[in-house]
C-alpha positions as CSV (number, residue, x, y, z in Angstrom):
1,X,-45.5,-8.5,-15.1
2,X,-41.8,-9.4,-15.9
3,X,-40.4,-12.3,-13.9
4,X,-37.0,-12.5,-12.5
5,X,-36.7,-16.0,-14.2
6,X,-37.5,-14.5,-17.7
7,X,-35.2,-15.9,-20.1
8,X,-36.4,-14.5,-23.4
9,X,-34.3,-13.9,-26.4
10,X,-33.4,-10.3,-25.9
11,X,-32.0,-11.2,-22.2
12,X,-29.9,-14.0,-23.7
13,X,-28.6,-11.7,-26.5
14,X,-27.6,-9.2,-23.8
15,X,-26.1,-11.8,-21.6
16,X,-24.0,-13.2,-24.7
17,X,-22.8,-9.6,-25.5
18,X,-21.7,-8.9,-22.4
19,X,-19.7,-12.2,-22.2
20,X,-18.3,-11.6,-25.9
21,X,-17.3,-8.0,-25.0
22,X,-15.4,-8.7,-21.6
23,X,-13.9,-11.9,-23.0
24,X,-12.6,-10.1,-26.3
25,X,-11.2,-7.3,-24.3
26,X,-9.2,-9.5,-21.7
27,X,-8.0,-11.7,-25.0
28,X,-7.0,-8.3,-26.8
29,X,-5.0,-7.4,-23.6
30,X,-3.2,-10.6,-23.1
31,X,-2.5,-11.1,-27.1
32,X,-1.1,-7.4,-27.2
33,X,0.7,-7.9,-23.8
34,X,2.7,-10.8,-25.6
35,X,3.4,-8.8,-28.6
36,X,4.3,-5.4,-27.3
37,X,4.9,-5.7,-23.6
38,X,6.0,-2.2,-22.9
39,X,3.4,-0.6,-25.1
40,X,0.5,-2.7,-23.7
41,X,1.8,-1.7,-20.0
42,X,2.0,1.8,-20.8
43,X,-1.4,1.5,-22.5
44,X,-3.3,-0.3,-19.4
45,X,-1.5,2.3,-16.9
46,X,-3.2,5.0,-18.9
47,X,-6.5,3.6,-18.8
48,X,-6.1,2.7,-15.1
49,X,-5.1,6.1,-14.2
50,X,-8.0,7.4,-16.3
51,X,-10.4,5.2,-14.3
52,X,-8.9,6.3,-10.8
53,X,-9.0,10.0,-12.1
54,X,-12.9,10.0,-13.1
55,X,-14.1,7.3,-11.0
56,X,-15.9,9.8,-8.4
57,X,-17.7,12.0,-11.2
58,X,-18.8,9.0,-13.2
59,X,-20.4,7.5,-10.1
60,X,-22.0,10.4,-9.1
61,X,-23.4,11.2,-13.0
62,X,-24.6,7.4,-13.2
63,X,-26.5,7.8,-9.8
64,X,-28.0,11.1,-10.8
65,X,-29.2,9.8,-14.0
66,X,-30.6,6.6,-12.4
67,X,-32.4,9.0,-10.0
68,X,-33.9,11.1,-12.7
69,X,-35.0,8.2,-14.3
70,X,-36.6,6.9,-11.2
71,X,-38.7,10.2,-10.7
72,X,-39.4,10.4,-14.5
73,X,-40.6,6.8,-14.5
74,X,-43.0,7.4,-11.4
75,X,-44.4,10.6,-12.7
76,X,-45.2,8.9,-16.0
77,X,-46.8,5.7,-14.2
78,X,-48.9,8.1,-11.7
79,X,-49.9,10.2,-14.7
80,X,-51.1,7.0,-16.7
81,X,-53.4,6.1,-13.9
């Protein structure tokens, strides 16, 4: 059984990866905004617009995928019994 306090190497590596990716993205935006403020502002505005445009569709797809995974996982578990 998997415990909520499990701190294996895979979990720690995953946490470290999330921290590195999010920090590097933030640092890149800060550095670019210092070097090329207008270009960086336009780039970030385009990203924000894209996120706002596709947010509902992405949420729908993620929820559909999670639901399908739960159904398939449940069927596999029941068939394995």
